[in-house]
Structure formats: structure tokens, C-alpha cells
N, C-alpha and C positions, 0 to 999 in steps of 0.2 A: 534310733532306727536308721539303718543305712539308706543312702539315696538309692532310688530304684532305677537310676540311669546315670550315665557319665556325661556331665555338662560339656557342651561344645562351645568354648569361648571364642573360637575363631569365627563363628557365625554371629553376625551383628545386624539384627533386624532394624529397620527404621521404625521408630516409635514416636507417635504424635499424640499429644495429650490434649484433652478438652475438659475444662473445669466447669462444674455446675456450682455456682456460688450459693444457691439456696441450701443445698445439702452437703456442700464441701466434698463432693464426689468427683474423682478424676476418672474419666473414660479414656480409652486408648484405641487408636488404630495401630496395628502392628503389620508392617508391610515387608514382604519378601523382596529384598533389593535385586534379586535375580529373576523376578517374574512380575506379573501384574497382580498377583494374589495378595490378599490381606485378611486380617481378622479384626473384629471389634471386641473389646473387653469392657464389660460393666457399663453398658449404655444406659442413659438416664431419660425417663419420661417425667416431665414436670407435672406437678399438681398444685392447684390453688385449693388447699384442703377446705378452707372456709366456704368457698363457693362451689366445691365439687367439680372443678373444671380442669381438664387435662390439656397439656401443650407439649410441643415437640421441638422447641428451638434448638436444644442441644443435639438431638438426633438429626435434625435437618442440617446442622453445621457439619456433622460427620458425613452425612450423605453428600453434601456439596463438595467436601474435600475428596471423597472417594471418586465422585463423578469427574471432578476437575482433573484428577490424576489419571483417569481411565483405568482404575484398579477394579479387581473382581473380588467381591466379598465372599469368602468361603466359610467363615465361622463367626458365630456370635457367642462369646464365652461369658458365662456368669461364674465369678469366683465362688459365690455362695448365694444363699437366699438373703438378700439385703433387707434390713429393717429400717433403713433411713432414706431410701429413695425407691421409686418404682422403675422397673426395667422397661427400656424401649426396644428390647430385642425383637418382638413381633412386628413392630412398626418398621424397623430396619429390614427385617426379613421380607416383608411385603414389598418394600421399595427396591431392594437390591439382591434378595436371595440369601443363601447361606444357611448353615445348620446351627441350631441353638444347642449348646452343650453345658452341662453342669456335673458336679460330683455325684456318684451313684448313691450316696447316703442322703440325698435329697428326700428319699422316701421316708426317712426318720422324721425330717422336718415336716413333710406333708402330713404324716400321721399325727404328730404333735399338734400342729396348728389347725389341721382339719377338725380336730376335736374342740379346740379352743373357740374356733369360729363356727362350730356346729354346722359343718358343711354337708353332713348327710352322706348317704352311700353313693350319690351321683358324682361326688368329687373323688376322682381316681387318685390313689395314694401310691402309685407304682412308678412315678416318674415319667409316665407316657406322654405328658405334655411337652417334654423335651425331645429333641431329635437324637441326642447322644448322652448317655450317662457314663462318666469316666470313673474307672477304678484306679487305685494307686498303681503307678507304674505304666499306665496306658500312654499312648502317643497318638498324634494325628498330624496331618500334613497341612501346611499353609504354603501352597506352591511347592518350592524346593526345600522349604524349611520343615524340620521335624520339631514339633512341640511336644514336651513331656509334661505329664501331670503327676503331681505329688499330693497325697492326702495330708492336709494340715488342719485337723479339727481343733476344737477348743472354744473358739468364738461361736461357731455352730458345728453340728456334726458333719455337715456337708462341705466344709471349707476345703478348697483345693488351691495349690500354688501351681501356676502354669509357667514353665521354663522354656523359653524359645531362644536358643543360642546363648548369648551373654546377657539376656534380659529375663528377669523373673517377676511375675505379677502375683503379689502375695495377698491380694484381697485385704481383709481386715486383720490378718494374723499379726502384722507388724505395722507400726506407724514410723514416721521419721524419727531419728534418734532422740530428739527432744520431745517427742510425743509418746514414746514408749510402746505400749501394746494395747490391743483391743480388749473390751470388756468380755467377761466370760459367764455372765449371769443370766443370759437368756435361756429359756427352756432348751435343754440339750447341751448347753455350754458347760465347760469345766476348766477351771484355772490350771489344774495340774496337767491336763491334756494339752492346753494351750502352750504351756512352757515347753513341753516335749516337742510340739510342732515347731515352735520358734527355733529351738536348738537344731532341729532337723534342717530348717531353712538355712541356718547359719553354719551348717556343715559344708555348704557349697564354697567354691573358691572365693577368696576375698575380693577379687575384682568383678564378681558377678554383680550386675546392676539390678537393683531392687526398685520396683515401681509400686507405689502405694495406691490404695483405692480411695483413701481420705487423707486430708490434712486440714488442721484447724489453726495453724499459725500460732503456736504457743508463744506467750510473752510478746505478742504483737509483731512477730516476724512475718515476712511475706510468705504466702502460700507456696509450698514446694512439694514435690512428689517423687523425686528420684534420689536414691542413696545407693549404698553398696553393702555387701556382706561385711567387709572390713570396717566400714564406718559404724554399722550397727553393733558389731562385736566390741568395738572400742568405746562407743559413746551412748548406746541406747540406755535411757535412764531406768528402764525396767529390767532389761535382760542382757546387759553387757557381760562380757566374760568375767567370771568370778561371782556372779549372783547365782546361788543354788536354788534348786526347785522349791524347797520349803519356804525360803524367804520370798520368792516370787509369789507363791500361792497365798501367803499371808498378806502381802501387799495388795495383790489383785483382788482378793475377796473383800478386804477392808475398803478398798477404793470403790468397788462395784456397789457396795451398800449405800454409797453416797450419791449415786448417779440416778437421774430421772430416766424414764423411758424415752427413746427417741421420738421426736415430734411426729414423724410420719410412720411409726411402726404399724399402726392399725391398717391403713390402706396398703402400705408396702407389702406386708406379709400376705395379705389376701390376693394381691396381684402377682407377686413374685413366685409364690408357690405354684402358680398356674403358668409359669414360664413367661410372665409378663402380660398374660391375657387377663381381661376383666372377668368378674363372675358372670354367670349366664344371665341374660336379660329375662325380665318377666314377660307375661303374655302381652303386655302393651309395648314391649321393646325397650323398657327402661332398665337401667343397671343400678344396683345399689351395693354399698359396702356396709358391713355389720360393725357394730361397736360392742364387743363383749364386756360385760360389767364384772369388775373384780376378778379378772382372769389373768392379767399380765402384771 
């Protein structure tokens, strides 16, 4: 499938990364060098799952940097509904403003997991918890920068890649070259669809910078999060040039059968499908998360 936009490699946003060690998630501030405007991509809210306690150290570090620089937060972008960490987007929005955006097929994810978690009719499955739902080919502004949105499903139905000048934020569609690709066995995921999405990303110019949502340091190397289209096409262990679709699908499906569910999938999905908000409190003001039995 052709790219829905023409990449502008002359635009070079400032990208600042923040690593959450517990979930191996990388969050980003993307700053327009020609203005005070910025966006935050895939912010993390920490949870001590055993104790049921939330924390915001990573989000507070992002807030501190934005305040230090005197920047204005315009967008809080979720590349997809994450299954391995909780979103801090509402916390950042309350502190700094900005709009929360995600791919428009989040409604498919909400419908799927609304049933799994038995959320009932009070849980809206129309994406209305988010401020903006992006369709393939949509764009938005971060100051003077135009950000383009490309639908890249497979890991989840709602996965989107956000391309801002010479920087593309791929979510879980790709990992670093020695990490390969994301799993495709969650409800709504599909290995064949993932392959096609990856190849779409790799149709961009070789010098396009790619920023990962996760890195696990394969073989003991240091955690890293930036690569390029050229490096992925040459070296990605799952999808380098020359690997055909059927071979990828066979590898991905076999590999996915060996993987455990992510440690935080149960709290993450319940929170993230609500745009980072907690489930409604009961009559006493207490909030609870559900544990579905034999559903995942």
C-alpha cells in the first residue's frame, strides 16, 4: 500500500526519549525547533501491580523537562492500546493541557476488550474517551510541524505510525533490528497484516529515523530506541529485505505460540482503552480492576 503522504526529510524535530525500566517502554517529547510547541508520545503511568498502587515518576520527568524549556504541550499521542504499560496521558493533560489522540480503529479494540472485561453498556465503545481519532492519511500540527499518520495494524487493529519530518514513531510495529517485530497474537492481531504494515513503514526513505516504543536489549546489549529505515531493511532479523510474507507469517505465528501474556496486560488494557483513565469508582469512591478468568 502506498504511503498516504510525502515525507519531509528537511524537517528535523527535536526528539527527547524517556525510558521506563519496568516495562522497557520509551516515551518521547517531540519538539518543534521553530516554536515552543511539542507533543508527547506513549507516556507511561507506573503501577505496583501487587500493591495496586499508581505512580507518576516518568510522567513527572516529562513535565519537568517541558516546564524547564518553556514549551507548550499540544498533543498526547498513543501509538496504540498498549498491553504492557498504563498510559499517563490524562495525568499530563491535567498538568499541561493538550489533546489525546489515537487511531480510529481503537473502537475495534474497545469492543473486543469491553466484552472480555464484561464492561457493560456504560462503557462507550466509540472512541469518545479520546480527543481525536486518526484515520490513515490524517495530519495534525505541532506548532509549525505537520505530523502525518499512517495506519500500521497487525500487532493490534488500531496501531498507527506517526511521521513528523525525518522522525517516525512506529509503536510496537517494529523493534530494533536485532529485536525483530512485535507479536501478533493478541485479539485482533494478525501476522500477515503486520508484515504488510512493516513493509509499508519500510517504503519510506532509507534515512528516515525510526523510534521504537520498546527495547529489551537482546543478547545483553544496552537499551536503544533509534534506528533507520535503511538499517531495518538491511538487518532486521524478522523482516529484512528478501524475507517474504509467508516466511514471516510462519516464523511470527510459531514464535507467538511460545510467548507468555505481558505481565501488565490486565490492568493496562482496562485503563488504556479508556484513554488512560481508571474504571469508574464505586459508591464509596473506590476503584477496582477486573481479572477475567480464561479469557486471554
